[in-house]
N, C-alpha and C positions, 0 to 999 in steps of 0.2 A: 762785531766790535773787537776792540783790542783786550788784551788780558786785564781783567778788572782787579784792581787793588782794593778799591771800595767802590760803592755805587758812582760816586762823583770823581773818581780818579782811576786811570786806566792807562796801560801801556799801548803805544801804537806799534802793532805787530802784524806781520802777513800771515802768521801762523794760525790764527782763530778766525779768519775772515775768508769767505769763499771769493776768489778773484772773478773780476769781469775783463772780457778782452774785446777790443775793438780796434778799428783802423781809422785813419783820417777820411773824411768824405772825399769822394773821388774828384769834386770840383777844387778842393784844397791840396790834394797830393801834387807834389813838385817832383820829387825823385825818390826812389827806393820802393820798399814794400814794409813801411814800419807797421809793427804790431803793438798796440797798448795793451798793457795789463795793469788793471786798478784794484787796490784793495781799499775800499772806502770804510773808514772805521766809525766815523761820526757823521751823522747826517741829519740836521734838526734846526729849525727856525732859520732857514738860509745860510747855515754854516756847514761845511762839508770838510773832513780832514783824512787823511790816510796816506797811502803810498802808491806811486805810480811809476811804471817801467815801461821803456819804448826801445825796440830795436831800431836799427839804423835807417834813416830815412829823413825826407824834408818836406814840410807842409806849411800852408799859410794858416797863422793863427789871427784871431779876433777875440777880444776880451770885453765882456759886458760886465763882468765881476770883478772883484779884487782878488788876487791870489799871492800868498806868501809860499815860497818854495825853498827847500835845502836840499842840495845835490848830495847823495849818498855815495853815488859811484858813476862812472862813465864820463862821457865829454859830449857837450852840445854846444851849439851856437846858436844864439837868440838875436835877431836883428829886427829893429824897428824899421818900418818903411821909412826911407830917408834919412835914417839913422845909423850909428855905428853898430858894429857887431859885438855882443857881449859873450865871451867864452866862459862856459861854466864848468867846473869839475867838482869832485868830492870836497865838502866842506863850504862850497860857496852857498850864500844866501841871496835872495833877490825877491823884489816885489813887482808884479805885473798889474797895472792899474787899469780900470774901466777906460776903454776907448783905445787901448793898445792894439795895433795891427801891424803884423810883420811876418816872420818866417821863424819856425823852429827847426833846426837841423840836428838830428842826433849822428854823431860821427862815431861814436862807441856806445853801444847799449847803456843807457842812461836811467839810473833809478833816482826819484825825488820823493821826499815827504812834502806834503802840501796841506795848506789851510785856505779855503775858498769862502769869501762871503758875498752872497748876493746883494 
């Protein structure tokens, strides 16, 4: 979990959580060899939040959940199938809604904070 201020309030930080690493599923990988590192600091009642980082690459994404993201650093391009590309950099926030299908391309290693609701 993050750094506790009280039992009901804590900071999101990567310093107190063991990271998990993963890669896109082989059938979703389009380009590169991206590696994901995730620091999940909260997981309860269908709610997840934490920090995620990916090295460069491109893969297909499909969302069954709702996700809010805030980019901390790096540069990525998110494109909905049949839609325009969204270029995101440090400071950008956005929401991916259930039913979103498209691609995520990490051009420069990208770190985001996220909140996911199932």
